[in-house]
C-alpha positions as CSV (number, residue, x, y, z in Angstrom):
1,M,-33.3,-21.5,9.6
2,P,-32.0,-23.1,6.4
3,A,-29.6,-21.2,4.2
4,E,-31.0,-19.8,1.0
5,T,-29.5,-21.3,-2.2
6,N,-30.3,-21.1,-5.9
7,Y,-30.0,-24.8,-6.3
8,S,-33.0,-27.1,-6.3
9,S,-33.4,-29.3,-3.3
10,G,-33.5,-33.0,-3.5
11,P,-31.0,-35.8,-4.2
12,S,-28.5,-34.8,-6.8
13,G,-30.6,-31.9,-7.9
14,A,-33.3,-34.2,-9.2
15,T,-36.9,-33.1,-9.3
16,G,-40.1,-35.1,-9.4
17,D,-39.9,-35.8,-13.2
18,G,-36.5,-37.4,-12.9
19,A,-34.5,-34.8,-14.8
20,N,-31.3,-33.3,-13.4
21,V,-32.3,-29.7,-13.1
22,I,-30.2,-27.2,-11.3
23,G,-31.8,-23.9,-10.3
24,N,-30.5,-20.7,-12.0
25,P,-27.4,-19.7,-10.1
26,G,-26.8,-17.0,-12.7
27,G,-29.0,-14.6,-10.9
28,S,-26.6,-14.3,-7.9
29,I,-23.6,-14.3,-10.2
30,Q,-25.1,-11.6,-12.3
31,D,-25.9,-9.6,-9.2
32,A,-22.3,-10.0,-8.0
33,M,-21.0,-8.9,-11.4
34,D,-23.3,-5.8,-11.4
35,A,-22.1,-4.9,-8.0
36,S,-18.5,-5.3,-9.0
37,R,-19.0,-3.2,-12.1
38,N,-20.6,-0.5,-10.0
39,R,-17.7,-0.6,-7.5
40,L,-15.1,-0.5,-10.4
41,S,-16.9,2.4,-12.1
42,S,-17.1,4.4,-8.9
43,A,-13.4,3.7,-8.2
44,Y,-12.5,4.7,-11.8
45,A,-14.5,7.9,-11.4
46,A,-12.8,8.7,-8.1
47,M,-9.3,8.0,-9.6
48,Q,-10.1,10.1,-12.6
49,E,-11.2,13.0,-10.4
50,R,-8.0,12.7,-8.3
51,S,-5.8,12.6,-11.3
52,N,-7.5,15.7,-12.7
53,Q,-6.8,17.5,-9.4
54,M,-3.2,16.4,-9.4
55,L,-2.8,17.6,-13.0
56,E,-4.3,21.0,-12.2
57,G,-2.0,21.3,-9.2
58,A,1.0,20.4,-11.3
59,E,0.0,23.0,-13.9
60,G,-0.5,25.6,-11.3
61,Y,2.9,24.8,-9.7
62,I,4.7,25.1,-13.1
63,Q,2.9,28.3,-14.0
64,N,3.7,29.9,-10.6
65,R,7.3,28.7,-10.5
66,P,8.6,28.0,-14.0
67,F,12.3,28.3,-13.3
68,Q,12.2,26.1,-10.2
69,A,10.2,23.5,-12.2
70,V,12.9,23.6,-15.0
71,I,15.7,23.3,-12.4
72,Y,14.0,20.2,-10.9
73,A,13.5,18.6,-14.2
74,A,17.1,19.3,-15.3
75,S,18.4,17.9,-11.9
76,V,16.4,14.6,-12.3
77,G,17.6,14.3,-15.9
78,A,21.2,14.9,-14.9
79,V,21.1,12.2,-12.2
80,I,19.5,9.8,-14.6
81,G,22.1,10.6,-17.3
82,F,25.0,10.3,-14.8
83,V,23.8,6.9,-13.6
84,A,23.2,5.7,-17.2
85,G,26.7,7.0,-18.2
86,M,28.3,5.2,-15.3
87,L,26.6,1.9,-16.2
88,L,27.0,2.1,-20.0
89,G,30.4,3.7,-20.1
90,A,32.1,1.2,-17.8
91,E,35.4,-0.4,-18.8
92,R,34.9,-3.7,-20.5
93,T,37.4,-6.0,-18.6
94,S,37.2,-9.5,-17.3
95,D,37.1,-8.1,-13.8
96,R,33.4,-7.0,-13.3
97,S,34.2,-5.1,-10.1
98,S,36.6,-2.6,-11.7
99,W,34.1,-0.4,-13.4
100,Y,34.4,2.3,-10.7
101,R,38.2,2.5,-10.7
102,R,38.5,5.0,-13.4
103,W,36.4,7.5,-11.4
104,W,38.6,7.3,-8.3
């Protein structure tokens, strides 16, 4: 059973009138693009639904436990601030490995 193609059969795509005519391969490309669009739009919709669920869950958590949420946010901020302070406030010497010495 021969494979189906969108290209005309014959030597070098020539037909009986001698013109180089290639069949319309755009049909299969268009179908593939439409299928890809459909998959992407369904993936986008699923991702949007999941993000809305996560947002509602986060809002519920913050509303049910406001102090705990503030403590978590402050802790993360303190860690980031400490690390940034260590990196930016290091001594400027020729020896690169001595930045930690003033903390010990």
